[in-house]
Each structure stands twice: as C-alpha cells, then as structure tokens.
C-alpha positions as a printed NumPy array, in Angstrom:
array([[ -95.   ,   -4.041,   42.436],
       [ -97.938,   -6.123,   41.237],
       [ -98.321,   -9.796,   42.202],
       [ -99.98 ,  -12.306,   39.886],
       [-100.541,  -15.739,   41.404],
       [-100.977,  -18.467,   38.823],
       [ -99.   ,  -16.136,   36.578],
       [ -97.602,  -18.936,   34.421],
       [-101.057,  -20.385,   33.865],
       [-103.702,  -19.605,   31.301],
       [-105.454,  -16.465,   32.502],
       [-102.54 ,  -15.408,   34.705],
       [-100.035,  -15.303,   31.843],
       [-102.461,  -13.312,   29.712],
       [-102.738,  -10.845,   32.589],
       [ -98.951,  -10.575,   32.846],
       [ -98.626,   -9.978,   29.11 ],
       [-101.348,   -7.344,   29.209],
       [ -99.676,   -5.677,   32.204],
       [ -96.507,   -5.458,   30.114],
       [ -98.563,   -3.774,   27.389],
       [ -99.597,   -1.227,   30.017],
       [ -95.934,   -0.53 ,   30.755],
       [ -95.775,   -2.639,   33.923],
       [ -92.534,   -4.557,   34.503],
       [ -92.342,   -4.737,   38.303],
       [ -94.361,   -7.951,   38.474],
       [ -93.897,  -10.879,   40.848],
       [ -95.247,  -14.113,   39.361],
       [ -96.242,  -16.842,   41.82 ],
       [ -96.91 ,  -20.318,   40.463],
       [ -96.105,  -24.019,   40.67 ],
       [ -93.892,  -25.091,   37.778],
       [ -93.923,  -28.774,   38.606],
       [ -95.299,  -28.931,   35.076],
       [ -92.406,  -27.094,   33.487],
       [ -94.176,  -26.821,   30.136],
       [ -95.998,  -23.766,   31.474],
       [ -92.825,  -21.677,   31.25 ],
       [ -93.633,  -21.055,   27.581],
       [ -96.564,  -18.878,   28.643],
       [ -94.101,  -16.42 ,   30.205],
       [ -91.261,  -16.664,   27.698],
       [ -92.294,  -13.444,   25.928],
       [ -93.162,  -11.567,   29.141],
       [ -91.069,   -9.286,   31.353],
       [ -91.314,   -9.893,   35.093],
       [ -89.281,   -8.754,   38.093],
       [ -89.238,  -12.112,   39.909],
       [ -90.728,  -15.578,   40.164],
       [ -91.633,  -17.342,   43.427],
       [ -92.848,  -20.873,   43.847],
       [ -96.348,  -21.055,   45.335],
       [ -95.107,  -22.95 ,   48.42 ],
       [ -92.438,  -20.323,   49.078],
       [ -95.012,  -17.548,   48.769],
       [ -97.423,  -19.276,   51.129],
       [ -94.623,  -19.947,   53.593],
       [ -93.681,  -16.257,   53.619],
       [ -97.33 ,  -15.257,   53.999],
       [ -97.458,  -17.323,   57.177],
       [ -94.217,  -15.823,   58.491],
       [ -95.278,  -12.262,   57.745],
       [ -94.723,  -11.178,   54.155],
       [ -93.018,   -7.781,   54.005],
       [ -93.883,   -6.933,   50.401],
       [ -96.312,   -4.079,   49.771],
       [ -97.695,   -4.648,   46.255],
       [-100.095,   -2.146,   44.697],
       [-102.471,   -4.96 ,   43.791],
       [-102.67 ,   -8.754,   43.772],
       [-104.338,  -10.619,   40.913],
       [-104.988,  -14.03 ,   42.463],
       [-105.44 ,  -16.503,   39.597],
       [-103.632,  -19.487,   41.104],
       [-105.763,  -22.582,   41.728],
       [-106.271,  -26.217,   40.888],
       [-108.875,  -25.898,   38.116],
       [-109.267,  -29.603,   37.369],
       [-113.006,  -30.104,   37.764],
       [-112.596,  -33.905,   37.774],
       [-110.147,  -33.852,   40.698],
       [-111.745,  -35.526,   43.728],
       [-108.831,  -35.278,   46.173],
       [-110.687,  -32.928,   48.487],
       [-107.789,  -32.379,   50.885],
       [-105.549,  -31.202,   48.046],
       [-108.287,  -29.081,   46.487],
       [-109.204,  -27.348,   49.73 ],
       [-105.596,  -26.641,   50.689],
       [-104.748,  -25.301,   47.232],
       [-107.9  ,  -23.35 ,   46.426],
       [-109.425,  -22.493,   49.789],
       [-106.798,  -22.338,   52.53 ],
       [-104.165,  -20.568,   50.427],
       [-106.797,  -18.015,   49.356],
       [-107.958,  -17.312,   52.919],
       [-104.383,  -16.677,   54.006],
       [-103.865,  -14.329,   51.076],
       [-107.095,  -12.457,   51.831],
       [-106.165,  -12.053,   55.501],
       [-102.808,  -10.59 ,   54.448],
       [-104.455,   -8.171,   51.993],
       [-107.014,   -7.013,   54.548],
       [-104.335,   -6.46 ,   57.184],
       [-102.024,   -4.588,   54.804],
       [-104.818,   -2.782,   52.914],
       [-103.822,   -4.238,   49.555],
       [-106.416,   -4.591,   46.759],
       [-107.162,   -8.224,   45.875],
       [-108.802,   -9.31 ,   42.631],
       [-109.279,  -13.062,   42.568],
       [-110.591,  -15.811,   40.32 ],
       [-113.766,  -17.499,   41.396],
       [-115.731,  -19.746,   39.046],
       [-119.143,  -20.4  ,   37.51 ],
       [-118.687,  -23.93 ,   38.89 ],
       [-120.207,  -22.572,   42.123],
       [-123.603,  -22.673,   40.375],
       [-123.351,  -26.353,   39.429],
       [-126.817,  -27.855,   39.361],
       [-128.563,  -24.49 ,   39.565],
       [-130.651,  -23.127,   36.727],
       [-129.866,  -19.569,   37.866],
       [-126.509,  -17.884,   37.412],
       [-126.771,  -14.851,   39.642],
       [-124.41 ,  -13.926,   42.486],
       [-126.816,  -15.063,   45.182],
       [-126.543,  -17.922,   47.717],
       [-129.854,  -19.368,   46.496],
       [-128.234,  -20.128,   43.109],
       [-125.03 ,  -21.688,   44.437],
       [-125.148,  -25.51 ,   44.107],
       [-121.698,  -26.873,   43.134],
       [-121.483,  -30.349,   41.609],
       [-117.824,  -31.072,   42.383],
       [-115.222,  -30.327,   45.021],
       [-113.573,  -27.76 ,   42.748],
       [-116.784,  -25.735,   42.651],
       [-117.194,  -26.158,   46.404],
       [-113.655,  -24.901,   47.081],
       [-114.411,  -21.757,   45.101],
       [-117.776,  -21.264,   46.769],
       [-116.363,  -21.676,   50.252],
       [-113.828,  -18.932,   49.63 ],
       [-116.511,  -16.634,   48.208],
       [-118.461,  -17.205,   51.43 ],
       [-115.342,  -16.422,   53.48 ],
       [-114.933,  -13.173,   51.512],
       [-118.543,  -12.193,   52.134],
       [-118.069,  -12.624,   55.875],
       [-114.847,  -10.64 ,   56.004],
       [-115.757,   -7.649,   53.84 ],
       [-116.777,   -4.39 ,   55.45 ],
       [-117.05 ,   -0.767,   54.412],
       [-113.549,   -0.185,   55.753],
       [-111.977,   -3.063,   53.796],
       [-109.594,   -2.451,   50.908],
       [-110.871,   -3.496,   47.498],
       [-111.686,   -7.211,   47.227],
       [-113.202,   -8.467,   43.987],
       [-114.16 ,  -12.051,   43.16 ],
       [-114.672,  -12.796,   39.468],
       [-116.774,  -15.842,   38.65 ],
       [-115.338,  -16.88 ,   35.305],
       [-117.574,  -18.816,   32.961],
       [-116.047,  -20.871,   30.086],
       [-112.851,  -19.011,   29.206],
       [-110.925,  -19.834,   26.032],
       [-107.891,  -18.351,   24.316],
       [-104.097,  -18.488,   23.925],
       [-102.008,  -19.951,   26.74 ],
       [-104.222,  -22.888,   27.698],
       [-102.459,  -25.774,   25.893],
       [-100.807,  -27.014,   29.112],
       [-104.236,  -27.612,   30.68 ],
       [-104.704,  -30.824,   28.703],
       [-108.16 ,  -32.264,   29.314],
       [-109.168,  -29.031,   31.102],
       [-108.378,  -26.838,   28.09 ],
       [-111.381,  -25.214,   26.425],
       [-113.598,  -26.979,   23.918],
       [-112.321,  -24.522,   21.28 ],
       [-108.745,  -25.72 ,   21.829],
       [-109.743,  -29.389,   21.689],
       [-111.883,  -29.028,   18.573],
       [-109.126,  -27.151,   16.786],
       [-106.656,  -29.955,   17.552],
       [-109.132,  -32.652,   16.562],
       [-109.85 ,  -31.103,   13.186],
       [-106.166,  -30.51 ,   12.461],
       [-105.357,  -34.12 ,   13.454],
       [-108.168,  -36.089,   11.818],
       [-110.654,  -33.667,   10.262],
       [-113.472,  -34.158,   12.765],
       [-114.741,  -32.146,   15.707],
       [-116.072,  -34.582,   18.308],
       [-118.986,  -33.47 ,   20.487],
       [-121.189,  -35.319,   22.96 ],
       [-124.428,  -36.886,   21.866],
       [-127.661,  -35.62 ,   23.376],
       [-127.928,  -35.58 ,   27.161],
       [-129.913,  -34.003,   29.968],
       [-132.718,  -33.097,   27.563],
       [-130.412,  -31.495,   24.995],
       [-129.919,  -32.734,   21.426],
       [-126.468,  -33.736,   20.184],
       [-124.026,  -30.843,   20.558],
       [-126.78 ,  -28.554,   21.781],
       [-125.588,  -28.35 ,   25.389],
       [-125.045,  -24.639,   26.021],
       [-122.358,  -22.709,   27.845],
       [-121.37 ,  -19.085,   28.238],
       [-118.034,  -18.979,   26.375],
       [-115.859,  -15.893,   26.954],
       [-112.594,  -14.947,   25.253],
       [-109.609,  -14.493,   27.556],
       [-108.886,  -10.919,   26.401],
       [-112.34 ,   -9.926,   27.637],
       [-111.585,  -11.554,   30.994],
       [-108.337,   -9.594,   31.252],
       [-110.207,   -6.368,   30.463],
       [-112.644,   -7.006,   33.33 ],
       [-109.733,   -7.592,   35.737],
       [-108.121,   -4.319,   34.678],
       [-111.374,   -2.382,   34.903],
       [-111.741,   -3.341,   38.552],
       [-108.084,   -2.57 ,   39.187],
       [-108.725,    0.886,   37.729],
       [-111.833,    1.3  ,   39.92 ],
       [-110.624,    0.535,   43.465],
       [-113.88 ,    1.825,   44.935],
       [-115.665,   -1.299,   43.597],
       [-115.73 ,   -4.496,   45.67 ],
       [-117.847,   -7.625,   45.585],
       [-118.373,  -10.856,   43.669],
       [-119.25 ,  -10.616,   39.985],
       [-120.012,  -12.981,   37.126],
       [-117.65 ,  -12.731,   34.162],
       [-119.307,  -14.11 ,   31.06 ],
       [-120.823,  -12.687,   27.909],
       [-124.355,  -13.03 ,   29.233],
       [-125.246,  -15.129,   26.182],
       [-125.012,  -18.933,   26.063],
       [-123.864,  -20.654,   22.862],
       [-124.084,  -24.303,   21.891],
       [-121.107,  -26.602,   21.485],
       [-122.235,  -26.907,   17.864],
       [-121.77 ,  -23.125,   17.582],
       [-118.19 ,  -23.442,   18.812],
       [-117.449,  -26.349,   16.456],
       [-118.867,  -24.458,   13.495],
       [-116.809,  -21.388,   14.412],
       [-113.637,  -23.519,   14.441],
       [-114.56 ,  -25.169,   11.139],
       [-115.262,  -21.77 ,    9.589],
       [-111.932,  -20.365,   10.796],
       [-109.933,  -23.371,    9.596],
       [-111.84 ,  -23.69 ,    6.352],
       [-112.255,  -27.431,    6.851],
       [-113.658,  -30.093,    9.145],
       [-116.927,  -31.76 ,   10.101],
       [-118.778,  -32.558,   13.332],
       [-119.231,  -36.082,   14.698],
       [-120.943,  -37.106,   17.932],
       [-119.687,  -39.491,   20.596],
       [-121.505,  -41.14 ,   23.545],
       [-121.861,  -39.008,   26.663],
       [-119.435,  -40.325,   29.352],
       [-121.273,  -42.002,   32.203],
       [-118.729,  -40.705,   34.73 ],
       [-119.771,  -37.098,   34.004],
       [-123.521,  -37.506,   34.312],
       [-123.727,  -36.385,   37.949],
       [-121.243,  -33.512,   37.703],
       [-121.765,  -31.942,   34.275],
       [-123.244,  -28.505,   33.641],
       [-125.337,  -28.801,   30.473],
       [-126.252,  -25.119,   30.551],
       [-124.576,  -21.958,   31.851],
       [-125.331,  -18.333,   31.087],
       [-123.94 ,  -15.527,   33.187],
       [-126.29 ,  -12.987,   34.649],
       [-124.041,   -9.942,   34.235],
       [-126.464,   -7.477,   35.794],
       [-124.194,   -6.875,   38.799],
       [-121.173,   -6.321,   36.549],
       [-123.078,   -3.77 ,   34.488],
       [-124.466,   -2.109,   37.618],
       [-120.9  ,   -1.704,   38.912],
       [-120.172,    0.348,   35.789],
       [-118.54 ,   -2.084,   33.367],
       [-119.866,   -1.121,   29.932],
       [-117.565,   -2.836,   27.411],
       [-119.012,   -5.413,   25.041],
       [-117.84 ,   -9.025,   24.775],
       [-116.784,  -10.984,   21.711],
       [-119.301,  -13.545,   20.514],
       [-118.165,  -17.127,   19.853],
       [-117.64 ,  -16.617,   16.139],
       [-115.439,  -13.526,   16.608],
       [-113.618,  -14.88 ,   19.644],
       [-112.766,  -18.242,   18.101],
       [-111.534,  -16.497,   14.954],
       [-109.276,  -14.21 ,   17.016],
       [-108.019,  -17.208,   19.008],
       [-107.123,  -19.366,   16.018],
       [-105.492,  -16.432,   14.25 ],
       [-103.19 ,  -15.973,   17.246],
       [-102.418,  -19.683,   17.372],
       [-101.544,  -19.605,   13.678],
       [ -99.365,  -16.514,   14.113],
       [ -97.433,  -18.223,   16.92 ],
       [ -96.368,  -21.18 ,   14.754]])
C-alpha cells in the first residue's frame, strides 16, 4: 500500500493519477473533503480506500497498524493569507510531526511537501538556515517542520525527503480559488473578459516584472517519484526550475496559447506589501547533487501543456 495525504488536492491528486499510470492501485488517500468539490480531482483515479484526515490522525495517535511502502505527505493548509496560527500549526506542523514519528518508528519512507515560502524575505533560495526568513505563518509552519526533520534524522533513519515546492501550476488546482496559480487565474480572466490582470510595479520591479520560479506539476510529480525510486536519498531539497520568469512571461504564454487576450495592470494590494515575495528562484544545486538529472519545462511549454489539458477536459 501507498498512502497519499492531501490526495484529493492539487499535487496529491496528480500523484495518485501518476501512481495509477505506474500500475499502482493499492493507494490510501487521506484528505479533508469539507470542500466536496475536490472529489472531481479523484473521479478518474483508482484508489483502495479514502480516510478523512481527522480519522487518520486519530489512528496515528492510537497506534496505526498499517505498513505502507511509502507515504507521500502532501496534505496541508496552503492558504498563505491565513493568519489563524493555531489552525495552521495544528494542520501543517503538529500533524506532520506525528506522521514523521510514526514513519521513523515503523521504518517507512516519507516524502513530504515543504514550501519555498520558508525563504520569505530572503534574497537567497538555498536549503540553508541562513536563507530561511518566512513572511507568513504558513511559511513558518513549513519551516518549523523542516527544522524538526533536521533534528530527528540520523544515518539509521528510513528515507525522509522534504521537497520545497516553488510556484506550482497545472491541472487539478481549480478548487484552490484565490490560492490557485497565476496561470489558472490569467486563463480564466482572459476567457471571461479578454484581459490578464497583473500587479503594477512594486518593490523595485516594473509592472508585471515581479519574478517567480514557476514549475509545472508533472515535473513536481517526477521529482517525488525519483526520490521514491532512490530510497538511499534523504534530506530537504528545492523543487523549482532554477530559472525565474516574470508574471508578464506567464501572461504572454497564456495569451499565446489561447490566441487572444491583452495585459492590464492593477494597483498592488496594500495588505500584501509586508508578506509578498517579489522574487523567487530555486537553487537546485542540492537536487542535482543528489542525482536528479531531468530537465524542467519552461513557462511557455508548461503553460501550453496545462491549457491543452484544460481544453481536453471540457
């Protein structure tokens, strides 16, 4: 059996679908379907069972008897504007520590989702404590668990891999609403009213020239599987393309794929000024040093693949 937490979510459901493509059917999905719309992400997948996140956590605390071959831990509150710290820490930190303790005790490989949000205000994006400066409680919850992992790992530990995702986009993210990728939002905006809306200049950047490391979800899935196939590798690794692109680049890629649309600029929201990352670019040196050699789709190719899949699903 393989367990995927957050399996009805964006990256989790893409992992489940890709596991099916690998011939895997004995999959336990753990999630919270309070938002029932997420079921559509699993409608075309084959799984062995579904457990609610609270049930899974309850059984962890009582002594879970399952012996999965691997756990892909994708479940989290990923709302970067959520400031309920008690909820965020219980959901992202405490649940993860309990899962790690179980995996260490039972010698089960754990591959989990961290986040580039741990870097926050830093100008460096390398897996080093000196670069870790989160700007919101979401980023802090992810950082705190990474620190917990660092303290617990030893040479005798089973595989534990933390993957610091940068800006992931692709199919299966519609339920995320405001937290969906800029590619998803720009596609909807152009289809609805013909304009892609980007922020005006801020933080020293011209309009639409804020830069992020955008990575297509299929590439993220491939990194997860590579580590699963290489159980000798443990540690915390950035997962990005290693090349930042501007929001204008993303908008132009959407416009090119749709064959229509224009860019307009809107005022930068004052509420985001203290917690917004204007620039991210993954240092993927550690990932390459671990042995991962595959290339990553650039924004133009990734957005084209994304919108083609959205169109095919209509």
